[in-house]
DRENBA-728035 format. One record per residue (C-alpha): x, y, z. Coordinates in steps of 0.25 Angstrom, whole numbers, plus 5000, padded with zeros to 4 digits. Example, Ala and Ser with C-alpha at 12.3 -4.5 7.8 and 13.67 -1.06 7.14 Angstrom:
<nodes>
504949825031;505549965029;
</nodes>
This chain:
<nodes>
511748825212;512348825198;512748945190;512448955175;513748995168;513649055154;514949065147;515049175136;515449185124;515349025124;513849035128;514048915137;513148895150;513548805161;513048785176;514148795186;514248795201;514648915209;516148915213;516448835200;517648895193;517248975180;518348905172;517848765176;516448805173;516848855159;517648725157;516448635160;515648725150;516648705139;517048855139;518448885138;519048995146;520549025144;521449005156;522849045159;523349045174;522048985180;522249075192;521549205187;522849285184;522949285169;521449305167;521449215155;520149155160;519449285163;517949285161;516849385163;515649345172;514249405168;514949515160;515449585173;516549515180;517849455174;518449345182;519549235179;518749105177;519849015183;519749075197;518249115196;517049035201;515649025197;514949125207;513949085217;512549155218;512349165203;511449085193;512149125180;513449175176;514049225162;515449205160;516049275148;517349225142;518349325137;518949305123;520449325123;521249265112;522549275120;522149165129;
</nodes>
């Protein structure tokens, strides 16, 4: 079962599979998420899920058991 991912503020929606990397899903959707270390240490790729939880997209996957997910990208001019 796929999960419909909605990226903000870009207002882009794409379907993804549970377990798929959030960073890869964003790339497939044409959404640019800044990256740094690609190991979750620098938090350059930090995003907010459904307005509640902040995660590093390089080490986080699309969760199982959901039909929709909103991913809000932070704007940080230093990255």
